[in-house]
Structures are given as C-alpha cells and as structure tokens.
C-alpha positions as CSV (number, residue, x, y, z in Angstrom):
1,M,-13.3,-23.0,18.7
2,R,-10.4,-20.7,17.6
3,K,-9.8,-17.7,19.7
4,E,-9.9,-14.3,18.0
5,R,-7.0,-11.9,18.3
6,P,-7.8,-9.1,20.7
7,A,-8.2,-5.6,19.1
8,G,-4.9,-3.7,18.9
9,A,-2.7,-6.8,19.2
10,T,0.5,-6.6,17.2
11,P,1.1,-9.5,14.7
12,A,4.3,-11.4,15.3
13,P,7.1,-10.9,12.8
14,N,6.5,-14.2,11.0
15,D,2.7,-13.8,11.2
16,P,1.3,-14.1,7.6
17,A,-1.6,-11.8,8.6
18,G,0.7,-8.9,9.2
19,P,3.4,-7.2,7.1
20,E,7.1,-7.6,7.9
21,P,8.1,-5.1,10.6
22,A,10.1,-2.1,9.6
23,G,13.8,-2.9,9.3
24,G,13.0,-6.7,9.0
25,P,15.5,-9.0,7.3
26,R,13.9,-8.7,3.8
27,G,13.7,-4.9,4.0
28,L,17.2,-4.8,5.4
29,A,18.5,-7.0,2.6
30,E,16.8,-4.9,-0.1
31,T,18.1,-1.7,1.4
32,R,21.7,-2.9,1.7
33,C,21.7,-4.6,-1.7
34,G,20.2,-1.5,-3.4
35,F,22.8,0.6,-1.6
36,A,25.6,-1.8,-2.7
37,E,24.4,-1.5,-6.3
38,R,24.5,2.3,-6.1
39,A,27.9,2.2,-4.5
40,R,29.2,0.0,-7.3
41,V,27.7,2.5,-9.9
42,E,29.3,5.4,-8.1
43,A,32.7,3.6,-7.9
44,A,32.6,2.9,-11.6
45,A,31.7,6.5,-12.3
46,A,34.6,7.6,-10.1
47,A,37.0,5.3,-12.0
48,G,35.7,6.8,-15.2
49,R,36.3,10.4,-14.0
50,L,39.8,9.4,-12.9
51,A,40.6,7.9,-16.4
52,E,39.3,11.0,-18.2
53,A,41.2,13.3,-15.8
54,K,44.4,11.3,-16.6
55,R,43.8,11.7,-20.4
56,V,43.3,15.5,-20.1
57,Y,46.3,15.8,-17.9
58,E,48.5,14.0,-20.3
59,V,47.3,16.0,-23.3
60,R,47.7,19.4,-21.5
61,A,51.1,18.4,-20.0
62,A,52.4,17.4,-23.5
63,A,51.2,20.7,-25.0
64,A,52.8,22.7,-22.2
65,L,56.1,20.9,-22.7
66,T,56.0,21.6,-26.5
67,D,55.3,25.3,-25.8
68,Q,58.1,25.5,-23.2
69,M,60.6,24.1,-25.7
70,A,59.4,26.5,-28.4
71,I,60.3,29.6,-26.2
72,G,63.5,28.2,-24.8
73,P,66.7,30.2,-25.1
74,A,68.1,28.1,-28.0
75,A,64.9,28.6,-30.0
76,T,64.8,32.3,-29.3
77,Q,68.5,32.7,-30.2
78,A,68.0,30.8,-33.4
79,S,65.2,33.1,-34.4
80,K,67.4,36.2,-33.7
81,D,70.2,34.7,-35.7
82,D,67.9,34.2,-38.7
83,A,66.8,37.8,-38.4
84,H,70.4,39.0,-38.3
85,R,71.4,36.9,-41.3
86,S,68.5,38.4,-43.2
87,F,69.7,41.9,-42.2
88,R,73.3,41.2,-43.3
89,A,72.1,39.9,-46.6
90,A,69.9,43.0,-47.1
91,V,72.9,45.3,-46.3
92,A,75.2,43.4,-48.7
93,G,72.7,43.9,-51.5
94,A,71.9,47.6,-50.7
95,R,72.8,50.2,-53.2
96,T,71.7,53.3,-51.3
97,R,71.8,54.6,-47.8
98,G,68.0,54.4,-47.6
99,Q,68.1,50.6,-48.4
100,V,70.6,50.1,-45.6
101,E,68.3,52.0,-43.1
102,A,65.3,50.0,-44.3
103,A,67.2,46.8,-43.7
104,A,68.2,47.9,-40.2
105,I,64.6,48.9,-39.4
106,A,63.3,45.5,-40.6
107,W,65.9,43.8,-38.5
108,L,65.0,45.7,-35.3
109,A,61.3,45.1,-36.0
110,A,62.0,41.4,-36.3
111,I,63.9,41.4,-33.0
112,N,61.1,43.3,-31.3
113,E,58.5,40.8,-32.7
114,I,60.6,37.8,-31.5
115,N,60.8,39.4,-28.0
116,S,57.1,40.2,-27.9
117,D,56.1,36.7,-29.1
118,G,58.4,35.3,-26.4
119,R,56.7,37.3,-23.7
120,I,53.3,36.2,-24.9
121,A,54.4,32.6,-25.2
122,R,56.0,32.6,-21.7
123,A,52.7,34.0,-20.2
124,R,50.8,31.3,-22.1
125,V,53.2,28.6,-20.9
126,A,52.9,29.9,-17.3
127,R,49.1,29.6,-17.5
128,E,49.4,26.1,-19.0
129,R,51.8,25.1,-16.2
130,E,49.4,26.3,-13.6
131,A,46.6,24.5,-15.3
132,V,48.7,21.3,-15.4
133,E,49.5,21.6,-11.8
134,A,45.8,22.1,-11.0
135,L,45.0,19.0,-13.1
136,L,47.7,17.1,-11.2
137,A,46.1,18.0,-7.8
138,E,42.6,17.1,-9.2
139,L,44.0,13.8,-10.5
140,A,45.3,13.0,-7.0
141,R,41.9,13.9,-5.5
142,L,40.0,11.8,-8.0
143,A,42.4,8.9,-7.3
144,E,41.6,9.1,-3.6
145,I,37.9,9.3,-4.4
146,S,38.1,6.3,-6.8
147,E,40.0,4.2,-4.2
148,A,37.5,5.2,-1.4
149,G,34.6,4.4,-3.8
150,A,36.0,1.0,-4.6
151,A,36.4,0.3,-0.9
152,M,32.9,1.5,-0.1
153,A,31.5,-0.7,-2.9
154,A,33.3,-3.7,-1.6
155,E,32.1,-3.2,2.0
156,A,28.5,-2.5,0.8
157,T,28.6,-5.7,-1.3
158,Q,29.8,-7.7,1.8
159,A,26.9,-6.1,3.8
160,C,24.5,-7.1,1.1
161,Q,25.7,-10.7,1.0
162,A,25.5,-10.9,4.8
163,A,21.9,-9.5,4.8
164,R,20.9,-12.0,2.1
165,A,22.6,-14.9,4.0
166,A,20.6,-13.8,7.2
167,L,17.4,-13.7,5.1
168,A,18.1,-17.1,3.7
169,A,18.8,-18.5,7.1
170,E,15.6,-17.1,8.5
171,A,13.6,-18.5,5.6
172,E,15.2,-21.9,6.2
173,A,14.4,-21.7,9.9
174,A,10.8,-20.7,9.2
175,A,10.5,-23.6,6.7
176,D,11.8,-26.0,9.3
177,A,9.4,-24.6,11.9
178,A,6.5,-24.9,9.4
179,E,7.4,-28.5,8.6
180,A,7.6,-29.3,12.3
181,A,4.3,-27.6,13.0
182,G,2.6,-29.3,10.1
183,A,3.6,-32.8,11.2
184,P,0.5,-33.3,13.5
185,M,-1.8,-32.2,10.7
186,R,-0.4,-34.9,8.4
187,S,-1.1,-37.5,11.1
188,G,-4.9,-37.1,10.6
189,A,-6.1,-33.7,11.7
190,K,-8.0,-31.5,9.3
191,K,-5.9,-28.7,7.6
192,R,-7.5,-25.3,8.0
193,T,-7.7,-23.2,4.9
194,G,-8.5,-19.5,4.4
195,A,-7.7,-18.7,8.0
196,R,-4.8,-17.9,10.2
197,A,-3.0,-20.7,12.0
198,A,-4.3,-21.6,15.4
199,P,-2.9,-19.7,18.3
200,K,0.3,-21.3,19.7
201,G,1.4,-21.7,23.2
202,P,3.5,-19.3,25.2
203,E,6.6,-20.2,23.2
204,A,6.6,-19.8,19.4
205,S,7.9,-22.5,17.1
206,V,11.4,-21.6,15.9
207,A,14.8,-23.3,15.4
208,V,16.5,-23.0,18.8
209,P,20.4,-22.9,19.0
210,P,21.8,-26.1,20.6
211,A,23.2,-24.0,23.5
212,V,19.7,-23.1,24.6
213,V,17.7,-26.3,23.8
214,Q,17.9,-27.4,27.4
215,A,16.5,-24.0,28.4
216,V,13.3,-24.3,26.4
217,P,10.3,-25.2,28.5
218,V,8.0,-28.0,27.5
219,P,4.7,-26.7,25.9
220,S,1.8,-26.7,28.2
221,W,-0.6,-28.7,26.1
222,P,-1.1,-32.4,27.1
223,G,1.2,-35.0,25.6
224,A,3.7,-32.4,24.1
225,T,7.4,-33.4,24.3
226,L,10.6,-31.8,23.1
227,A,13.4,-33.9,21.7
228,A,16.9,-32.8,22.4
229,G,18.3,-30.7,19.5
230,A,14.8,-30.6,17.8
231,N,12.6,-27.7,17.0
232,Q,9.8,-27.0,19.5
233,A,6.6,-28.4,18.0
234,G,3.4,-26.2,17.9
235,P,0.1,-27.3,19.3
236,P,-2.0,-29.9,17.5
237,S,-4.8,-28.7,15.3
238,E,-7.3,-30.0,17.8
239,L,-6.8,-27.5,20.6
240,P,-7.1,-28.6,24.2
241,P,-9.8,-27.1,26.4
242,D,-9.2,-23.5,27.4
243,E,-8.6,-24.4,31.0
244,N,-5.5,-26.3,29.9
245,R,-4.0,-23.4,28.0
246,S,-1.7,-20.7,29.3
247,P,-3.6,-17.5,30.2
248,T,-0.7,-15.4,28.7
249,D,-1.1,-16.7,25.1
250,W,-2.2,-13.3,23.8
251,L,-0.2,-10.9,25.9
252,V,1.7,-8.4,23.9
253,I,3.8,-5.3,24.5
254,D,1.8,-2.1,24.3
255,I,4.3,0.7,23.6
256,R,1.6,3.4,23.6
257,S,0.0,2.5,26.9
258,P,-0.2,5.4,29.4
259,E,1.0,3.0,32.0
260,P,4.2,1.4,30.7
261,Q,4.6,-2.3,31.2
262,V,7.5,-3.6,33.2
263,V,9.3,-4.7,30.0
264,I,9.2,-1.2,28.6
265,R,10.5,0.3,31.8
266,L,13.2,-2.4,31.9
267,M,14.3,-1.6,28.4
268,R,14.5,2.1,29.3
269,R,16.9,1.0,32.1
270,D,14.7,2.0,35.0
271,G,16.7,1.1,38.0
272,R,13.7,0.9,40.3
273,I,11.9,-1.6,38.1
274,L,15.0,-3.7,37.8
275,G,15.3,-3.8,41.6
276,A,11.6,-4.8,41.9
277,L,12.1,-7.6,39.5
278,V,15.1,-8.9,41.4
279,D,13.1,-8.7,44.6
280,R,10.3,-10.9,43.1
281,L,12.7,-13.4,41.6
282,A,15.5,-13.7,44.2
283,G,14.0,-12.5,47.5
284,A,16.7,-11.6,50.1
285,D,19.3,-14.1,49.0
286,P,22.4,-12.0,48.2
287,A,23.9,-14.5,45.7
288,A,20.6,-15.0,43.9
289,R,20.1,-11.2,43.7
290,R,23.5,-10.7,42.1
291,H,22.7,-13.6,39.7
292,W,19.4,-12.2,38.6
293,Q,20.6,-8.6,38.3
294,L,23.4,-9.8,36.0
295,L,21.0,-11.9,33.9
296,L,18.4,-9.1,33.5
297,S,21.1,-6.5,32.8
298,N,22.7,-8.8,30.1
299,F,19.2,-9.3,28.6
300,V,18.7,-5.6,28.2
301,D,22.2,-5.1,26.9
302,S,21.7,-7.9,24.3
303,V,18.4,-6.3,23.1
304,A,20.1,-2.9,22.9
305,A,23.0,-4.4,20.9
306,A,20.6,-6.1,18.5
307,A,18.7,-2.7,18.1
308,I,22.0,-1.0,17.2
309,D,22.8,-3.7,14.7
310,D,19.4,-3.2,13.1
311,G,19.7,0.6,13.1
312,C,16.7,1.1,15.4
313,L,17.9,4.4,17.0
314,E,16.5,7.6,18.5
315,F,18.0,10.8,17.4
316,P,18.2,14.2,19.2
317,A,15.8,16.8,17.9
318,D,18.3,19.6,18.3
319,N,21.0,18.1,16.0
320,P,21.2,20.2,12.8
321,F,21.9,17.2,10.7
322,W,19.4,14.6,12.1
323,S,16.6,17.2,12.5
324,Q,16.3,17.5,8.7
325,F,14.9,13.9,8.5
326,T,12.1,11.9,9.9
327,T,12.9,9.2,12.4
328,L,12.6,6.5,9.7
329,E,14.8,8.5,7.3
330,S,17.4,9.0,10.1
331,R,17.4,5.2,10.8
332,E,17.9,4.4,7.2
333,T,20.7,6.9,7.0
334,A,22.4,5.3,10.0
335,R,22.0,1.8,8.4
336,G,23.6,3.2,5.2
337,L,26.5,4.5,7.3
338,A,26.9,1.1,8.9
339,A,26.9,-0.6,5.5
340,L,29.8,1.7,4.6
341,G,31.7,0.8,7.8
342,F,30.7,3.8,10.0
343,R,28.8,2.1,12.8
344,F,27.4,3.5,16.1
345,D,29.3,2.2,19.1
346,G,26.2,2.5,21.4
347,F,27.7,5.3,23.5
348,A,28.2,8.5,21.5
349,A,30.7,7.8,18.8
350,F,31.7,5.7,15.8
351,V,33.2,2.2,16.2
352,D,37.1,2.3,15.9
353,G,36.9,6.1,15.6
354,R,36.1,5.9,11.9
355,V,34.3,9.2,11.0
356,P,32.4,9.6,7.7
357,G,33.1,12.5,5.4
358,Q,30.5,14.5,3.5
359,R,30.7,12.1,0.5
360,D,30.1,9.1,2.8
361,L,27.1,11.0,4.4
362,A,25.8,11.8,0.9
363,L,25.9,8.1,-0.1
364,A,24.2,7.1,3.1
365,V,21.4,9.7,2.6
366,S,20.9,8.6,-1.0
367,S,20.5,5.0,0.3
368,T,17.2,6.2,1.9
369,G,15.9,7.4,-1.4
370,L,16.5,11.1,-0.6
371,L,18.3,13.5,-2.8
372,P,21.6,14.7,-1.1
373,A,21.1,18.1,-2.9
374,R,18.1,18.7,-0.7
375,V,20.1,18.4,2.5
376,R,20.5,21.9,3.9
377,H,23.2,21.2,6.5
378,W,26.2,19.0,6.2
379,P,28.3,18.6,9.3
380,R,31.9,19.9,9.3
381,P,34.6,17.3,10.1
382,D,34.6,18.2,13.8
383,E,30.8,18.0,13.8
384,A,30.8,14.7,12.0
385,A,32.9,13.1,14.8
386,E,30.1,14.1,17.2
387,L,27.2,13.0,14.9
388,F,26.1,10.2,17.3
389,N,26.3,12.4,20.4
390,G,22.8,12.1,22.0
391,V,21.8,9.2,19.9
392,R,20.6,6.1,21.7
393,A,19.2,2.6,20.9
394,S,15.4,2.6,20.8
395,T,15.4,-0.7,22.7
396,D,11.7,-0.5,23.8
397,T,10.4,0.2,20.3
398,F,12.7,-2.5,18.8
399,I,11.5,-5.3,21.1
400,A,7.9,-4.2,20.8
401,A,8.1,-4.4,17.0
402,R,10.2,-7.6,16.7
403,A,9.2,-9.7,19.8
404,P,5.7,-8.3,20.8
405,A,4.6,-11.5,22.6
406,L,8.0,-12.1,24.3
407,T,7.9,-15.7,23.3
408,L,11.2,-17.6,23.5
409,G,11.1,-18.2,19.8
410,E,10.8,-14.5,19.1
411,L,13.6,-13.6,21.4
412,V,16.0,-16.3,20.2
413,R,15.4,-15.2,16.6
414,L,15.8,-11.5,17.7
415,L,19.0,-11.9,19.6
416,G,20.7,-14.5,17.4
417,H,24.0,-15.7,18.8
418,R,23.5,-13.5,21.9
419,A,20.7,-15.8,23.0
420,E,23.2,-18.5,23.8
421,L,24.6,-16.4,26.7
422,L,21.2,-16.2,28.4
423,A,20.4,-19.9,28.9
424,D,19.8,-19.4,32.6
425,L,17.3,-16.7,31.9
426,W,15.4,-19.0,29.4
427,N,15.2,-21.7,32.0
428,E,13.0,-19.5,34.1
429,W,11.3,-17.7,31.3
430,P,7.8,-19.1,31.9
431,A,7.9,-17.4,35.4
432,I,9.5,-14.1,34.1
433,R,7.4,-13.5,31.1
434,P,4.1,-12.7,32.9
435,L,5.9,-10.3,35.2
436,L,7.2,-8.3,32.2
437,F,3.7,-7.7,30.9
438,S,2.4,-6.3,34.2
439,T,2.2,-2.6,34.7
440,S,3.4,-2.8,38.3
441,L,5.2,-5.2,40.6
C-alpha cells in the first residue's frame, strides 16, 4: 500500500504534484529572457535616439554656420559699400540741397539698419552656437547610453541563453531519470495512473556527475544495484515491506518550526551546532575533526554560493532602496542586476567593483514588472556602491525550497559542479542526513 505524504510536507522540486519553486530554472529562464528582450528593445530605442540627435545636430550646425557667414566682416562691409554707392548715385543726381540731405539721411539710416541687423544676427548666432554645443554634449551622452545599452543587451542575451541551456540540461536529466525509473515498470509491473509516483528511497533518482558516482550509496531496497557511471534507479513499483525501508523517507526541512533543525542552524552558520556535528562524526580524533569541519564548512559555503547565483538573498529593512520592495521583488531586482553583470560578491559589494548606475537599476527594477517611475528613492553613486551592504545569502530558505528532503539527488542538482568537490561528504551522507533533520544533537 502506498504511503501518503504527511501534512505540511514540501513537494520536491521535480515533484509533479507541486509547482516549481520560486526562482526555479524555468522561472529564471523566463525572467532573464524577458529581461533580455526588454534590454534589446531599450538598446534599439537608444540607437534611434542617437541617430535622431545626430540628424538634428547636423541641421542646426549647418544653419548656424550659414548665419555666421552672413554676418561676417566681409558680408557686412559689402552691405555698407552698397549703401555708400547708392548714396553717391543719389548725390550725383541731386538738383537741390534738400535732395542731397535726403540722400545723406537715407545713407545713414541704411548704415544704422545694417549695424542693427548685424547685432540681432550676432545674438541669434550666439544662441544657435550655444544650442549646437548643447546638442553636441547631448550627442556624446546618447552615444554612451547607446553603447552601454548594446553591452547590456549582449550580456542579458548571454544570461538568457545560459538559463535556457540550464533548463534544457535539467529537462534532459529529468528525462533520463524518468527513463531509468520506468525500466522496472516495463519489465512486468503494473503502471499506476492518476496518482503520484511511489515514494522513493532516501536518495532521489537524478543524473549524478561522474566525480561523485562512487559516493552514491546503494539503495536500501532488496536487489538494487548501481552500475558505475549510470543513474541511480528508483524502487520497483512493487514496494518492499515497510520494515525494509528507510525510516527517513519522508523527512523534510521545516523552516517554520519553533525548534530549528540542525540543517537550518548549520546553514545559519551556528558555530556550536557545527562543533556538535563534528563531535558526533569524528569523536576526539584531531585529524578526523579537521576533516569533518572542513567538509561541513565547504558544504555550507557551496549552498550559500548556489543561493547567491540564484538570487535568493535577504535584504536589510533599513536600506532606503531595498525597503521599497517586497523580498521577492528585491530578489528579482538583484537577479536583473546580475543579468546586467552587477553581481553580489557574497560579502557586501559587487563582483569586480562594478557598480550600477541609476539607469542600470531602473532596467533591473523593470525586469521585475515594476514601473521605475514609482520608485521613490534612487541611490546616489556613493550609495549605489554600498547597495549590498547588509545583504546576505538566504541559505536556509534556499535549501529548504530546493532540496527539502536533503536527498543526494536534490543536492547534486542544487549544487551543480560544486557537488564534485564534496565526494567525501556524499560517501557518508546516509549517516549524516538523519542528524541534519534532528532538532538537537
């Protein structure tokens, strides 16, 4: 008879009965690819604004040059020479003194008009020159924005492609695991329909990297074997009697428990619980104690690094920027910044000292579906450099959501390439796993 899942148990990430966890591969791929598309649109718009600014600058600059030539000394002198020739012609044709005076008045009026028009033209040209210089500065700014937008779009596209590749790899691994798990059914067992798959043993069926194959324990049901380099097979559809099964099959991490489990305290870097675990696993042997302390510390560091890569972070409530968002919105914003190349280094700063500007922050905020115009506080450049001050990886929440049963399959999938460095830990995992679910040692 199939065991029912206890109330409150968290479905595993690949459990068809439960939705994909927040920040899962599919959601991450959709977020990053949507952000990449918006970044490409923004880059195209920036290029369009740059082209239009170039056109306006060229038109205004040509007009200013024409006006400048029109009020040049040569043009002004030519106008005055024309006025003087007109005056001399009028004097030569004058028959009375009054006609001569009228010709002189007309000549002086023409000179005054030329001078007045020159002053007006010079003021207009000065304004045009200032406008052209402003357009030139704006053109340089738009060129920088266009270049930055193109770079952002390229990085976001790479992040999208990487997320899609990871999603495809996980789907392929899941298909391989499903094929391996379905092999016993095809050999004659009845296939169950309309219900969830039978509970598996302590270690979920996943594709295990070659470096840790030797570390995978053999399943506890009778007759199970594990071929070198092959995926671990699930239990047959005919389950063995309950007394032959592991009593830890349905253990899960309970993040809301008033008495935190050892794994939660370990992820929170509780030094006392780490010492207690080392006592249980190594006893008084100094060499064994150092070995276990290093293994467990590396395990916590690997989970923390995976949480940072996934953007599963906790943000300080007193930060003027992060306090404007919910935790989920802040995490999506951090993922958007990471897609643009502004990644959290796990300590309090950005990787390689790359600090986002307000435009980068606006793009990251928009990737969450929020309107940047609704953000009340944007950090100044000096504040942006300290944006991750007080931020930490939410390691306990991350492992509870992504590896709730702490099976080897879940952890290998969660840690990726980092799992290969923990082969010694996986060798002893059947003994360690029950300790991590306890509330005291």
